[in-house]
N, C-alpha and C positions, 0 to 999 in steps of 0.2 A: 744461475744462468740456464736458459732453456735449451733443450736439445737442438732445435733448429739453428740457433745462434752458434752453438758449439760446432755443429756440422759444417756450416758455411765458413766459419773461421778456420777450422782444421783443413777444409778443402783449399782455402787460400794459402795457408802455410805450406801444404804439400805442393801446390803449384809453384810457389816461390822457391821451395827447395829443389824441385825438379829443374826449373829454369836456371837457378843458380849453379846447379851441377853440370848441366849439359850446355849451357850458353853463358852469356855474360852475367856475372853476379849482380850487377847493377840493375838488370832487368827484373830481378826478383824483389827489389825494394818496393815497388808499387803494390805488389801482391801482399807483402807483409803489412803495409799501411792499410790496405783494404781489410785484411783480417782484423786489425785493431779497431778500425771504424765499425766493422760489423759487430764486434763484441760490445762496443760502447753505445751503439745507436739502435740496434735491433732488440726489441723487447716483445715478450709474449705474455698475455694475461689469461689465466684460466677462466672458465665460465662463471665462477663465483667471485672473481677478483676485479677490483677497479684500481688503476694506477693514477694517482694525482700528480700531474706534471707542472713544475714551476719553470719558467723561463726568465732568467735574470732576476730571480726572486719574486716574480709575479705569477699568478695563476695562469697557466697556458691552456690546459685542458684536463679532462678526466677520461682516460683511455681504458679500453677493455670491454668485453673480452676479445681475444684474438691477437694477431701480430700487429705491431705498430713500430714506428721509428721515432727517435728523438735526435735532437742536434747535440752532439757531444759538447761538453764544456758549458754551453749556454743553458741547456735543459737539465733538469734534475728531477728524479723521482722522489717526491717529498714523502709519499706514504703509499703503501699497498693495503687496500681495505678489503677485508673478507666480508662479503654480504650474506653469508649463510647464517642460519639461526644459531646463536651462541647461548650457552648456559653459564650462569655464575651463581655459586653457592655463597650464602652469607648467613650470619647469625647475630643474635643479640643475647648477651649473657648478663644475668642478674638485672634484667630490666623490670621496673615496677609497673604493675598494671594500675588502673584507675582506683581499685580498691586496695592498693599498696601491698600486692603480693609479688614477690620476686619470682620471675620465670626465665627459663632459657629457651629461646625459640630458634629453630633452624628452618631456613627457607631456601628456595631456589628460584631464579628469575630466568625467563626465556626472552631473548632480545635479538634484534638484527639491525644492521646499519642500512637505512633507506636513502641516505644522502651522503655519499663518500666525500664530497667537497667539504661539507660542514664538519664531518667527523675528523677530517685531516687538519682543517684550518681553524675551527672555532674553539678547540680544546686541545690541551697538550697530550693527555693520555685518556682517551675516552673509556677504555676498559677499567682503569683504576677509578675513574670518576663514577662509573656505573656502580661499582662495588661500594664506594663511600655513600653515594646517594641511597642505595638500597638499604644499607645498615641504618642510616639516619631515619629514613622513612619507616622502617620496621620499629625502631624504638619509639617514634612519635605515635604510631598506631597502637602499640602496646600500652603506652601511657594514657591513651584516650579510650581504652576498652576495659570492660569488666572481665574478670577471669572466667566467669561462667560463659559469657558470650564468646570469648576467645577459644574456649574449649569446644563449645557446642556448634558454633556457626563459623567454621573456617572458610566456607565459600565466600561469605560476605567480606571477611578479612582479606582474602586473596584478591578479590575484585577492587577493594579499597586500596590496597598496596599497588596493584597494577596501575590504577588511575593516577595515584600520587607520583610514583616513580616515572611513569610515562610522560606526565606533564613537565617534569624537570629535564628529562633527556631529549625531549622533542627538539629543543634548540640546537642540539649537537648532531642532529641527523640520525638519532637512534630511536627505534620504536620498540616498545615493550609488548610482547605477545601475551604473556601470562606470568603470574607469580603464584607459587604453590608453597604453603607452609607445611613442612614435612613433620615437624615434631614440636610439641609444647611440653617442656619438662618443668615440673613444680617440685618444691622441697618434699622430702619423704614424710616429715611430720605433718605437713598439710595434706598429703595423700591419705594418711591414716585418719585424720580428722574428717576429710571428705567422705571416706569410706564409712565411718561410723554414722555420719549424718545421713548418707544414702540408706544405710541399714535401718536407721530410726524412721526415716520417711516411709520405707516399705512396710515396716511393722505397723506404723500408724495407719497406712492405707489398708492393710489387712484387717486391722481392728474395725475400721469404719465399714468395710465391706461385710464383716461378720455381724456387726450391729445392725446394718441394714437388712441382712438376711434374717436375723432373729425377729426384727420388727415385721417383716413381710410374712414370716411363718406364723407369728402370733396373730396377725390379721386373718390369715387363712383359717387358723383354728377357731377364731371367733365367728367367722362366716360359717364354718362347718357346724359349730355348736348351734347356731341359729337355725340352720337347716334341719339338724337332727331334732331340735326341740319342736319344730313345726311338723316334722314327719317322723314319728317313732319307728315306722316300718323301715325307713332308711338306716336308722341306727341298728336295728336288728340284723338287717342284711350285712351291714359293715362288721358287726360282731361275729357273725357266722363266717364271713370271709377271713377275718383275722384268725379264727380258730383253724380254719382249713389251711391257710398259709403256714401256720405254725407247725402243723402235724404232717403235711404232705411230703416234705423232703426227708425228714429223719424218721418218720413213723413213731414219734414219741407219744407217750401217754401223759395227759395232763389232767389235773384235778380242778374242777370248776365248781364254785358254790351252787347249791340247788336253786337259790333265788335267781342266779344269772341264767341257768339253763331254762328255768320256767319263764323268765322274761323274754326268751326267744319265741315262746308260744303264747300269744295274747289270751287265748281262751283258757288255757291251764292257769295262767297267772291270775285271772279273775277268780277262778274257783278256789285256788290255794289261798288267795288273799282273804276270802270269806271264811274258810275253814280253819286255817292255822291260827293259833293264839299268838298275840303280838309278843309275848315274853319268851316263846320257845325259839331256841337258836336253830337255824336251818342246817340239816346235815349236808355232807359233801357227796357229790356224785362223781362217778368216773366216766370220762368221755374220751373216746379214742380220737 
């Protein structure tokens, strides 16, 4: 009972008591009757409520929000409909996917009543019906989906569920705003198998990348060898750079064959090639 109705009824009762005390008690009777009529006829609906009124069993009107009156005995408030957005959680346990994998799926649906008359008269309990329809649609969607798609593309599954559930509840005056899948649980043994599969795929990808890198490096070496064969001076500069890079940081002393040192000087190499006998081994020189 709303506060305004209580206030008016209490006021009538107080007036009746005052009249009955100071005047004729029979004069207080109309005020008591008025208090009863106020309690029975005056109604108030909140901003989010709609009252479905039946008169003699037939639809009279849908009232609200605000104050309104009904005729006692003839009129009856058949239902009070909350038009705010509601949430309903539902799930599907041990449902089989298209590739016969058992999964447990938890989801939540956001809905609201857009037609209070249909929600009150077209179905007995629209809240319970929404829950049943949501569970059935979820199982149908799981049965038509592969596990990989269900795990990786939840947005598409959410939209599909929203459209399917909304199409069924539209006739009851209920609109579905959105559906969100909160969790998809798979058996532990399957989780281990999927983890090993993912690890094998990553190892395979790493090996492919390594092989591609080796092939690219080999190609660069062939290209460099061709350049060095056509330009001996470039090879000499490269050898000198390698020696410099080796010794500059640690200051190490390295031993280099005499033939390699002489090869860095083309003029000396030609002289030594003409004087040195082919059977004599080249001594080692020290280079810093």
